[in-house]
C-alpha positions in Angstrom: 17.0 -26.5 8.9 15.8 -24.0 6.4 16.3 -24.8 2.7 19.2 -22.6 1.3 17.2 -21.1 -1.6 14.4 -20.1 0.8 17.0 -18.7 3.3 18.6 -16.5 0.5 15.1 -15.3 -0.8 14.2 -14.4 2.8 17.3 -12.3 3.1 16.8 -10.6 -0.2 15.3 -7.2 0.1 15.2 -3.8 -1.7 18.3 -1.8 -0.9 17.6 1.8 0.2 21.1 3.1 0.7 24.3 1.8 -1.0 27.9 2.0 0.3 29.8 3.7 -2.5 33.1 2.3 -1.4 32.0 -1.3 -2.1 32.1 -2.8 -5.7 30.9 -6.1 -6.9 33.9 -8.4 -7.7 34.4 -9.2 -11.3 34.1 -12.9 -10.6 30.6 -12.3 -9.3 29.6 -10.1 -12.1 30.7 -12.8 -14.6 28.3 -15.2 -12.9 25.5 -12.7 -12.9 25.8 -11.7 -16.5 25.9 -15.3 -17.6 22.8 -16.0 -15.4 21.1 -13.2 -17.1 22.1 -14.5 -20.6 20.6 -17.9 -19.7 17.2 -16.4 -18.7 14.2 -18.2 -20.2 11.8 -16.5 -22.6 8.8 -17.4 -24.8 10.0 -19.3 -27.9 13.5 -18.6 -26.7 13.0 -15.2 -28.3 15.5 -13.4 -26.1 14.0 -10.0 -27.1 16.3 -8.0 -24.7 19.4 -6.0 -24.2 21.2 -5.3 -21.0 23.2 -2.1 -20.9 25.6 -2.2 -17.9 26.6 1.2 -16.4 29.9 0.7 -14.6 32.0 3.7 -15.2 31.4 6.9 -13.2 30.8 8.7 -16.5 28.0 6.3 -17.6 26.4 6.4 -14.1 26.5 10.2 -14.2 24.6 10.2 -17.6 21.9 8.0 -15.8 21.9 10.3 -12.8 21.2 13.2 -15.2 18.0 11.6 -16.4 16.3 12.2 -13.0 16.2 15.9 -13.6 12.3 16.1 -13.7 11.1 13.3 -11.6 11.7 10.2 -9.4 14.6 11.9 -7.6 14.2 9.5 -4.7 15.9 6.8 -7.0 18.7 9.2 -8.1 21.1 8.7 -5.2 21.3 4.9 -6.0 22.7 5.5 -9.4 26.0 7.1 -8.2 26.3 5.3 -4.9 25.7 1.7 -6.2 28.4 -0.5 -7.8 26.7 -0.9 -11.2 23.4 0.0 -12.9 21.9 -2.2 -15.6 19.3 -0.8 -18.0 16.9 -3.7 -18.9 15.6 -3.0 -22.4 13.2 -4.8 -24.7 12.6 -4.9 -28.5 9.2 -3.4 -29.1 9.2 -4.4 -32.7 10.3 -8.0 -32.6 10.3 -9.5 -36.2 10.9 -12.7 -38.0 14.4 -11.4 -38.8 15.1 -11.1 -35.1 13.9 -14.5 -34.5 16.1 -15.8 -37.4 19.1 -14.9 -35.2 17.8 -17.3 -32.6 17.1 -20.1 -35.1 20.6 -19.7 -36.6 22.2 -19.8 -33.2 20.2 -22.9 -32.5 21.7 -24.5 -35.6 25.2 -23.4 -34.5 24.6 -24.9 -31.1 23.3 -28.1 -32.4 19.8 -27.6 -31.1 18.3 -27.3 -34.7 19.2 -29.3 -37.7 20.2 -27.2 -40.7 17.6 -29.0 -42.8 14.8 -28.1 -40.3 15.6 -24.4 -40.3 12.2 -23.4 -41.9 10.3 -25.6 -39.6 11.9 -23.9 -36.7 10.0 -20.7 -37.6 6.8 -22.4 -36.6 7.2 -21.1 -33.1 7.3 -17.6 -34.4 3.5 -17.9 -34.3 3.5 -16.8 -30.7 5.3 -13.5 -31.7 2.8 -13.0 -34.5 -0.1 -13.5 -32.1 1.3 -10.6 -30.0 2.0 -8.2 -32.9 -0.4 -5.4 -33.7 -1.1 -4.0 -37.2 1.7 -1.6 -36.7 4.3 -4.2 -35.9 4.3 -3.3 -32.2 5.3 -6.2 -29.9 6.2 -4.2 -26.8 3.6 -5.6 -24.5 4.9 -9.2 -25.2 8.5 -8.5 -25.3 8.3 -6.3 -22.0 6.7 -9.4 -20.4 9.7 -11.5 -21.4 12.0 -9.0 -20.1 10.6 -9.2 -16.6 11.3 -13.0 -16.6 14.9 -12.1 -17.1 14.7 -9.4 -14.3 13.2 -12.0 -11.9 16.0 -14.4 -12.7 18.5 -11.6 -12.1 17.0 -10.8 -8.7 17.1 -14.4 -7.6 20.7 -14.8 -8.8 21.8 -11.6 -7.0 20.2 -13.1 -3.8 22.2 -16.3 -4.2 25.4 -14.2 -4.7 24.5 -12.1 -1.6 24.6 -9.0 -3.7 22.1 -6.2 -2.9 19.8 -4.7 -5.5 17.0 -2.1 -6.1 14.6 -2.5 -9.1 14.1 1.0 -10.5 10.8 1.3 -12.3 10.8 5.0 -11.2 12.9 6.3 -14.1 12.1 8.9 -16.7 11.8 6.7 -19.7 11.7 9.6 -22.1 15.0 11.1 -20.7 16.5 7.6 -20.6 15.6 6.9 -24.2 17.1 10.3 -25.3 20.3 10.1 -23.2 21.0 6.3 -24.3 19.6 6.5 -27.8 22.7 5.2 -29.4 23.1 2.3 -27.0 19.4 1.4 -27.0 19.3 1.4 -30.8 15.5 1.1 -31.0 15.1 -0.9 -27.8 12.9 0.6 -25.0 14.0 0.8 -21.4 11.2 0.9 -18.8 13.1 -0.4 -15.8 16.7 -0.4 -14.4 18.5 -2.3 -11.7 20.9 -0.9 -9.2 23.3 -3.5 -7.6 26.0 -3.3 -4.9 26.2 -3.5 -1.2 24.1 -1.8 1.4 25.4 1.0 3.8 25.7 -0.6 7.2 24.2 2.4 9.2 22.0 4.1 6.7 19.9 1.5 4.9 16.7 1.5 6.9 15.2 -1.3 5.0 17.9 -3.9 5.7 16.8 -5.1 9.1 13.0 -4.7 8.7 11.1 -8.0 8.7 10.1 -9.5 5.5 6.3 -9.4 4.8 4.4 -11.4 2.2 0.8 -12.4 1.9 0.0 -16.0 3.1 0.3 -19.2 1.1 -3.4 -19.6 1.4 -4.2 -16.2 -0.1 -2.0 -16.8 -3.2 -2.4 -20.5 -3.9 -5.3 -22.6 -5.1 -4.6 -26.4 -4.9 -6.9 -28.6 -7.0 
């Protein structure tokens, strides 16, 4: 009998055509969003922001950002249930990390008298900060951990999804400037349920390189 996790990951695929009549139930969204919030990150930095487009007006705004390129992804935006903009902080500072430290104190993870010592971990952020204060390469890497966690959670919830790296980042930044508030969005995620007849990718066999080609056991 196949392990349930492996079964779900084998069933997960990139949806190519959504059924616009089907919406993700709020109960499943609540689980999904909480799983995203619990995503791990280096030094627990959590340098991300998730902008959920659920209204037709919000999805239309995203649809409009495909005016110049990547139109092959445009249809997903209006047909899927929700779109999530995954954004990262390209200038992560000590002040940003202070929010993490103080939340740790609030949650009982860090003792108040050890607050200053807790900033020792910020060294990892400093090592990934250039002379202009740019941390984007590091924070974007953290964001993709959250994206992977999200994809796995969706598979477990039997919700279809499409990762959208084919977006016009300049137009997205312009259209959602207020909501992004200095964060950068390089990838979005469409979620919903596939179209029974028109999603050609649904029944294609999964293909991955072999274990032997990926793993080195010492």
